[in-house]
Short mmCIF file of the C-alpha atoms (twelve columns), coordinates in Angstrom:
data_MODEL
# 
_entry.id   MODEL 
# 
loop_
_atom_site.group_PDB 
_atom_site.id 
_atom_site.type_symbol 
_atom_site.label_atom_id 
_atom_site.label_alt_id 
_atom_site.label_comp_id 
_atom_site.label_asym_id 
_atom_site.label_seq_id 
_atom_site.Cartn_x 
_atom_site.Cartn_y 
_atom_site.Cartn_z 
_atom_site.pdbx_PDB_model_num 
ATOM 1  C CA . MET A 1  -0.098  0.120  0.089  1 
ATOM 2  C CA . SER A 2  1.347   3.309  -0.723 1 
ATOM 3  C CA . VAL A 3  2.052   6.184  1.618  1 
ATOM 4  C CA . LYS A 4  -0.636  8.227  -0.050 1 
ATOM 5  C CA . THR A 5  -3.171  5.400  0.268  1 
ATOM 6  C CA . ARG A 6  -2.313  4.894  3.780  1 
ATOM 7  C CA . ILE A 7  -2.606  8.700  4.744  1 
ATOM 8  C CA . GLU A 8  -5.945  8.725  2.908  1 
ATOM 9  C CA . ALA A 9  -7.288  5.600  4.983  1 
ATOM 10 C CA . VAL A 10 -6.028  7.016  8.387  1 
ATOM 11 C CA . LEU A 11 -7.658  10.538 7.724  1 
ATOM 12 C CA . GLN A 12 -10.846 9.027  6.222  1 
ATOM 13 C CA . GLU A 13 -11.449 6.780  9.235  1 
ATOM 14 C CA . ASN A 14 -10.504 9.330  12.029 1 
ATOM 15 C CA . LEU A 15 -11.620 12.615 10.711 1 
ATOM 16 C CA . LEU A 16 -14.642 11.475 8.608  1 
ATOM 17 C CA . PRO A 17 -14.237 14.468 6.174  1 
ATOM 18 C CA . GLU A 18 -16.474 16.141 3.839  1 
ATOM 19 C CA . ARG A 19 -13.516 16.521 1.601  1 
ATOM 20 C CA . LEU A 20 -10.151 15.046 1.410  1 
ATOM 21 C CA . VAL A 21 -7.509  15.594 -1.057 1 
ATOM 22 C CA . VAL A 22 -3.920  13.896 -0.694 1 
ATOM 23 C CA . ILE A 23 -1.366  15.367 -2.992 1 
ATOM 24 C CA . ASP A 24 2.063   13.548 -3.684 1 
ATOM 25 C CA . GLU A 25 4.409   16.516 -4.146 1 
ATOM 26 C CA . SER A 26 7.762   14.363 -3.962 1 
ATOM 27 C CA . HIS A 27 8.601   14.962 -7.638 1 
ATOM 28 C CA . GLN A 28 8.951   18.778 -6.674 1 
ATOM 29 C CA . HIS A 29 11.533  17.825 -4.230 1 
ATOM 30 C CA . ALA A 30 13.459  15.190 -6.021 1 
ATOM 31 C CA . GLY A 31 17.158  14.751 -4.344 1 
ATOM 32 C CA . HIS A 32 16.054  17.188 -1.619 1 
ATOM 33 C CA . GLN A 33 16.114  14.337 0.909  1 
ATOM 34 C CA . PRO A 34 16.961  10.800 1.003  1 
ATOM 35 C CA . ASP A 35 13.785  8.503  0.470  1 
ATOM 36 C CA . MET A 36 13.498  6.808  3.727  1 
ATOM 37 C CA . THR A 37 10.080  5.475  2.887  1 
ATOM 38 C CA . GLY A 38 11.362  3.243  0.067  1 
ATOM 39 C CA . THR A 39 8.399   4.292  -1.913 1 
ATOM 40 C CA . GLY A 40 9.526   7.635  -3.667 1 
ATOM 41 C CA . GLU A 41 6.853   9.219  -1.568 1 
ATOM 42 C CA . THR A 42 8.622   11.865 0.614  1 
ATOM 43 C CA . HIS A 43 6.549   14.950 0.438  1 
ATOM 44 C CA . MET A 44 2.634   15.076 0.910  1 
ATOM 45 C CA . ARG A 45 0.184   17.836 1.058  1 
ATOM 46 C CA . VAL A 46 -3.139  17.111 2.731  1 
ATOM 47 C CA . ARG A 47 -6.327  19.237 2.162  1 
ATOM 48 C CA . VAL A 48 -9.252  18.088 4.575  1 
ATOM 49 C CA . VAL A 49 -12.566 19.692 5.497  1 
ATOM 50 C CA . SER A 50 -13.931 17.891 8.881  1 
ATOM 51 C CA . GLU A 51 -16.550 18.751 11.259 1 
ATOM 52 C CA . LYS A 52 -14.087 17.560 13.898 1 
ATOM 53 C CA . PHE A 53 -12.078 20.680 13.266 1 
ATOM 54 C CA . SER A 54 -15.031 22.984 14.331 1 
ATOM 55 C CA . GLY A 55 -13.872 25.278 17.258 1 
ATOM 56 C CA . MET A 56 -10.276 24.185 16.849 1 
ATOM 57 C CA . SER A 57 -7.436  26.531 16.187 1 
ATOM 58 C CA . ARG A 58 -5.282  26.179 13.182 1 
ATOM 59 C CA . LEU A 59 -2.425  24.841 15.227 1 
ATOM 60 C CA . ASP A 60 -4.666  22.290 16.914 1 
ATOM 61 C CA . ARG A 61 -5.869  21.239 13.517 1 
ATOM 62 C CA . HIS A 62 -2.244  20.610 12.351 1 
ATOM 63 C CA . ARG A 63 -1.517  18.747 15.689 1 
ATOM 64 C CA . THR A 64 -4.427  16.563 15.169 1 
ATOM 65 C CA . VAL A 65 -3.436  15.691 11.692 1 
ATOM 66 C CA . ASN A 66 0.215   15.191 12.588 1 
ATOM 67 C CA . ALA A 67 -0.512  12.966 15.619 1 
ATOM 68 C CA . LEU A 68 -2.904  10.706 13.294 1 
ATOM 69 C CA . LEU A 69 -0.033  10.428 10.695 1 
ATOM 70 C CA . LYS A 70 2.874   10.123 13.042 1 
ATOM 71 C CA . PRO A 71 3.511   6.415  11.976 1 
ATOM 72 C CA . GLU A 72 4.071   7.671  8.438  1 
ATOM 73 C CA . LEU A 73 6.398   10.620 9.744  1 
ATOM 74 C CA . ASP A 74 8.352   8.059  11.733 1 
ATOM 75 C CA . ALA A 75 8.667   5.689  8.974  1 
ATOM 76 C CA . GLY A 76 10.392  8.418  6.711  1 
ATOM 77 C CA . LEU A 77 7.725   10.854 5.396  1 
ATOM 78 C CA . HIS A 78 9.896   13.876 5.223  1 
ATOM 79 C CA . ALA A 79 7.280   16.782 4.780  1 
ATOM 80 C CA . LEU A 80 3.666   17.174 5.337  1 
ATOM 81 C CA . ALA A 81 1.732   20.367 4.344  1 
ATOM 82 C CA . VAL A 82 -1.673  20.467 6.088  1 
ATOM 83 C CA . GLU A 83 -4.595  22.607 4.872  1 
ATOM 84 C CA . ALA A 84 -7.379  21.835 7.477  1 
ATOM 85 C CA . SER A 85 -10.721 23.500 7.715  1 
ATOM 86 C CA . ALA A 86 -14.065 22.985 9.269  1 
ATOM 87 C CA . PRO A 87 -17.244 22.945 7.112  1 
ATOM 88 C CA . GLY A 88 -18.493 26.479 5.904  1 
ATOM 89 C CA . GLU A 89 -14.912 27.924 6.262  1 
ATOM 90 C CA . GLN A 90 -13.357 29.665 3.315  1 
ATOM 91 C CA . THR A 91 -10.827 27.191 1.528  1 
ATOM 92 C CA . ARG A 92 -8.408  28.351 -1.242 1 
ATOM 93 C CA . TRP A 93 -8.757  24.934 -2.915 1 
# 
């Protein structure tokens, strides 16, 4: 299973998002960091809208996503960009 697929599964299960997009941006960073994942997937962007983020600060939303994806980060995912919103909030995507 790819890193991207595992990220999607974990966030889907735990956040029950209205919208979820996981983008592999690794190709933009080729040679930047050794590939510790063994998959070539080193840089990911997560865009997620979930009711679970209602009332949370931006920092707490990022902490929530980072905590859920800690196993991937520990396994060698080098970079994780997070765009997290609650339903009804303005998103740029």
